C-alpha positions, -999 to 999 in steps of 0.1 A, spaced: -574 63 425 -574 32 451 -576 2 435 -607 -16 438 -608 -45 460 -618 -69 432 -593 -55 409 -565 -68 436 -581 -97 445 -580 -106 405 -542 -95 402 -535 -121 434 -553 -148 418 -536 -140 387 -502 -145 405 -513 -175 421 -523 -191 388 -490 -181 374 -472 -195 405 -492 -226 400 -486 -228 366 -444 -224 370 -447 -249 399 -465 -274 375 -438 -271 345 -409 -271 367 -424 -308 383 -430 -318 349 -393 -311 337 -383 -327 370 -402 -361 359 -389 -356 327 -354 -358 336 -356 -382 365 -369 -410 339 -341 -397 319 -313 -405 345 -329 -436 359 -327 -453 323 -292 -440 321 -284 -451 353 -298 -486 345 -278 -490 312 -248 -479 326 -253 -507 356 -262 -534 335 -232 -525 307 -207 -518 337 -216 -554 354 -213 -576 319 -182 -558 311 -168 -566 347 -183 -604 342 -168 -607 307 -130 -592 317 -129 -611 350 -135 -646 327 -110 -631 301 -83 -626 324 -89 -659 346 -86 -679 312 -55 -660 305 -38 -666 338 -50 -701 340 -35 -707 300 -2 -688 310 4 -710 341 -5 -741 323 17 -732 296 47 -724 322 38 -753 345 68 -774 341 91 -744 343 81 -713 361 44 -718 375 49 -700 405 63 -669 391 35 -672 365 7 -674 395 25 -644 414 26 -618 387 -9 -626 379 -18 -623 415 1 -590 416 -19 -580 385 -54 -591 398 -47 -570 431 -32 -539 418 -54 -537 394 -84 -543 416 -70 -513 439 -65 -488 414 -101 -494 402 -117 -493 437 -99 -459 442 -114 -446 410 -146 -460 420 -145 -444 455 -133 -408 438 -163 -410 419 -188 -418 449 -170 -392 468 -176 -364 438 -214 -376 434 -240 -382 409 -253 -347 395 -292 -354 386 -316 -333 382 -292 -305 364 -315 -290 342 -344 -289 367 -317 -272 395 -306 -245 368 -340 -236 361 -351 -232 401 -316 -212 404 -330 -191 377 -368 -186 389 -348 -174 425 -326 -147 405 -352 -134 386 -377 -132 418 -350 -117 441 -344 -87 413 
């Protein structure tokens, strides 16, 4: 009842082929996910940059408009208020951005979850 050497070698080759197929599927998932995540990051960066530029121009023109409107009576107050608003807004947005950076990006979630499931299945 001893297994024949050819049978054991065939099983080992089959196991190796299964492992290679599993690795190939995981790599394909990883590359698809990488393309999707990269596309999303690029889109987010472009939209964010455009939003910042347009909002900045809008705020600058608004502050110039109000300052010119109040030039004769309260120009220093208008300049002081807009300066404080811009500085506080920049500080708040900077803190929010720093918190997001500290949390980190969660790239390749599906690939990492599949690898964890594979590890759990292999351990049990």
